N, C-alpha and C positions, 0 to 999 in steps of 0.2 A: 548619361543616365541611363539613356536608350539601351546603349551595350549592358549597364550591369542590370538592369530588368532583364534583358534578355537570358543572360548568366544565369540568374537564379532562376527563371523558368526552364532552362535547360537541366540544370541541377536537379533541381524539384522533381522534374521529368526523369530524370535517371533515377533517382531516390524510389518515384512510383515503380518504376520498371521493375529494379532489382525485389521490391517486396510483392508485385505481382507473381516472380517468377518462384516465391518460396512456399510451397505447400505447408500445412501444417503437421504432417507426418515426417518432416525432416527437422523438428523441433520436438522428436520423440528419445526416450531413453528407458531403460529398464530399471525400476527399481523395487529390490525386494521389500515388503510391509514393514519387515523388522528395521528397516533404514528409516523410519520416520520417527523421530523424535517424540515422546508422547508426555515427557516432563522435562522440565529444564534442570540442568546442573546446579547442584548445590552453591557452586561458585560461579560466577558468569562469565569471570575471565578465563575458567578452565575449559572452554570449549579450545576444539582444534581450528585451526587455520590453514587452508590451502591457499598457496602463493601461487600465482598465475602469471608468467612474463607474457604480455599478448602480443610482443613482438614476434616471440620465436616458438611459445605455446610449454617452454618449460616449467616444469611441476617442482613446488618443493613440500613438503609435509612439516607444517610447523604448529604451536601453541599459538592462541592469542594473547597468551602473555607476551610474546615475540613482538606483537604488533609495533610498539613503540621502537623498536629496535631496527625493524624494517621500514623506517619513514626515513627519508633523506635529510629530514630535519627543518627544512623550511616550507612544508606544505601547509596549503589552510585546507583544514577539515570542515565540511559542511554537514550539519546534524540536523535532522528531522525534530522536532521539539514537539509534536504533536501527542496529546495523551489519549489513550483509548477509555471512553466509557462503557459504563455495562449495558450496551445497547440491543439486548437480546431479552424481549419479555416473552411470557407466557401468558395467555389469557383464554376466556371462553367465548362463545359466541352467544349474542344477544338476540337475533336476528334484526329486522330493518325499521326503521323508525315509522315510517307511512303504514305499516303492515303489523299490528300488533299480531303476535304468534299464539297457537294455542298452547294452552299448558303441556301436551305431550309434546309439542314442537319445541316448546322451551325448554324441557326436561332434556330432549335430544340435543339441542345446542349447547347446554351448560355442560353435558358429557364430551362435545367435541374441544380437543385440546387445541388452541390456536399458538404459533409460534410467531412471531413478530420480530424481526431484526431491521432496527431505525438504520437508513442508509444514509439519507440527505435531508437535512432542516432546510425546507422551502420557504417558511417565514412563519415566525412565531410558533404556535402550536400544530402547525402543518408540516409532515413529513413524508417522505419517500422512503417506503419499507419492502422489504421483502417478507412476503407472507406465505406461509406453509398450514394447513394445506390451503391454495390459494384458489382452487377452481371454482370452490362454492362460495368465495367472498365475493359477491356481487356489490354496486354501487347501494351506499344506503345501509350495508351490513353494519352492525356495532360487534366491539369486542370489549370485553370486562376483563380486569387487570386487577389482582388481589382479592380484596374481599367489596370489591366494587366502588372503590375510592378513586379510579381511572377508569376511563373509557374512551374508546376511539370508535370514529367512524368512517368507512369506509368512502373517500371522496372521489377517486377516479382508478381504474386500472390500466395496468401496461402489460408487458409482455414478461414472462417466465416468471410470472409470481410479484411481480413488482407492482405496490399499489400505493396511491396516496390517502395519508390516513390524517383526520383532524383528531386531536385529543384533547379531553375536555375534563379538569380535575373536579369530581365531586365533593372535594372536602375544603377546598380553597387554598390547597397547597400548589406550589409551583409543579410544573411538570418534569424539570430538572430534578426536583427532590423526591417526586414519586419514580423516575427513572434509576436514581442512585440505589434508591432502596429496594426496590422491585426487581431489577433489571440484572442480568448475567454478562459475564464477560464474553463476548463473541468469540471464543476458541475456535480455530479453523476446522472444518468438518474432517479434514483427516486425523485429527486429534481424536481418539476414538475413547472419551471417558467425558465426563460431565465437570464444567468448571468446578475448582476448589476456591475456597477463601485466597489462597496464596497466591492464586492468579492474580488478583486484584492489585499485586504489587508485582509480581515476577514477570505480568505479560506489561508491563510499562520499561521505557529506557529511562536512564535516571536523567535524561534532558527532558522528560516528559513535563511539559507545564500548561499546554494549551489543548483545554478537553475539547473533543469532537470527531475523531479517528475513530473507526469500526473496527479497525485492525492494527496491530504494533506495526512501526516502522522497524523489523525486527533485525536488520542488519546492528542496531544501536542497542541490541540488548546485552551482548558482550561486555559492554563497556561499564567500569568501576569507576569509582573517584580515584583510586590510586593508579589505575592505568592511564587515566586523565592526566594526572599529575607528571606521570613520564612522556607523555606525550608533549605536555607542555615544557618540560627540561630538554627535551630534543630539540626546542625551537620552533616546533609546530605552534600553527594558529588554530583557533576553534571558532567557529559562528553559526549560527541557528537561522532556519528557516521553518515555517511550518506548510505541512500540507497533511489537510485531513484526510486521511487513507480511507476511502470508500468503495463504492461499486467498480469504479475505473480498475481498481487494483486487482481485484482478485476476481473478478467476472470471468467466466471460462469464454474460449475461442469457439464456437459452435459452426463455423464453415469449414470448407476444406483448404482454402487459401486465408493467406493473412488479410486481403484487403477485403473481404467479406465481414470483417469485425468492424464495431463502431464501439470506441470508448466512451464512457460516462465519464461527464466532469467531475473534477474533485477539487476543491478551492483550495488555493495555498496563497500564505503571504510572504512576501520575503523583505525583510526590514531595511530601510535605507543604511544602517549601517553594514548589514551583510552584503548589499550592493557595493558600497563603497570598499569595502575588502576584498570582494572579489575582483573590481577593478585594479585595486593597488596590485594584489597577487599576479594578476594577467600584467600587468604593466613590467614587473619585476621579475616575470619569466617564472615563477614559483607555482608549482604542481598543485591543482586544484582537486582534493580528493574529498567525493563525495561518499558521504555513511549511508548508504542503501538507495534502491532503485527509486523511491518515493522523493529521496532530495535529487536525483539524476532529472526527474521528469519534472518538478519544480523548476529549475535551474535551466533547462533546456528550452521548456515553456518560455520562461520570462525572458529567455536568449533571442527566441523567434520573434518575441513581440518587440524587442529592442531592435533587431535588425529590420524591423518594418516599420519603424517609427523614424524620427529624426534625432533620438539621443545618440551621442557618444559612448552612453554606457554599455558595459559588457552583458548585464541584465536589467530589466525595468525592477523597479522597487514597486511596496503595495501589495494589494491584492491581486487575485487573477483566478482564472479558473482551467485545469491541465486538461485538454481532450487530446494530448500527444500521444499517438500511440508509437512508439520507435519499435522500428524493425531495421534488419539488415539492410543496409546500403545508406541508413540516416547520418548527415554529417555533423558531430558533436562540434558544440560552439564554446562549451564550457568546461566539462569533465575531463580531466587526465588521468585520472586512478578512482576505483571502484571498489568499496568493500561493502559485499552481499554476504546474503545468505543462499542456499541452494533453494532452487525454484522447480515448483511442478513442470511436468513434461508438457508440452501443447500449450503453454502458457505466455499470457502477454510480459509477464517478467524476465520470463527465459527468453524469449524473444528480444527485450531491452538487453539482455547482458552478451547476447550472440552479436546483437549489433554492435556493441563495444569492441568485445575481445575477438570476434570471429568465430564463425558455429563450430567449425571443425576442433579449433582450440577448446571452446568450451565444452563440446560434447566428450570430449577426449579427457578434459578435467573430471566431469561427470562422472564419467566411465571408472577411471582414477579412484575417486572417492568412493563412490559404489565399492570397488573390491577392496579400499584400504579401511571400509567400516566406517565412513564419516556418519553421523548423523544430519538427516535433512529436516529441511523446512523451518518453521517458525521458532522451535524449542531447540534446532540442530546448530550445527557446526557453519563456519564460513569460509569465503573466498575473498582473497585481496588480488585485485588483478591491477597489474599497473604496466 
């Protein structure tokens, strides 16, 4: 047991050393703005697919409609069934509870538009949120939404615009009902347009059943029922987990090196059936293909929990919180293949993909994708890495 523990410490030390040596500039690439997809394609499966063989770096330009034909036929696909809710709210300042504002101040507050992006439910009607502009939003400040039927009070302040808000319904209706009616789809900032009614359906995967994510697991956006039918006809299985995509996924890296970044926790849940299927696939030496980086984070975090416990399972089932920052040098315990969209330069998601396939191979693939006219980011094209 002592030798095994020592080996784990040495492996972890090697992983940390590799991470420390990687500077953020090593995850950079040039992307013309016109390559950023502003709208989804009419047909989900019409996206392009760049196939990357991670052992050799070999690339093939394909279509996502080819995806079932590219499978070996015995894979276990793991998809994230998180559903995006309209987490972006717009309101106006109302002042501070303990300090009644003057009429002039109240008029100024009512002219100040406040944007609130709900990030994580703390408990009940208490939420962590990103607030803009956040500088003036001190503790006790109130925000009114709609016609006043919903209000929120700033309970505490965090870094980079993060606030904890306590919501209060003024008409007795549940908070979720107000958010569904007043909220906007939280499209990423690189989509330079306001959200539209069609985004409520199109910015969801066909697997989306568990509401609570503030961003879509975008690798799943390409699937259609017809593609799934062909995947199953090839002999592959599909199982589900839930990771509620939040601040941990899209928060930018602000330091110059990767070890300066701290990941925010994202809640996830792995059903017992999924854990059992993963165990059977590994025992049968069948490839486990993660659909999206969010599925990777949940799987690898649950695998680390399993390794630290007395279980013989590949992953721990049940609920967990992923704080895992996957960077080059990380040892993958579960994932053998990855379907993923193209990610922002200098991002945690690009770091994860580089950890899986090698930085040189990944950045060469990105340069090829730029030159070949692929569409990037959430509503863009995808890569299959195997």
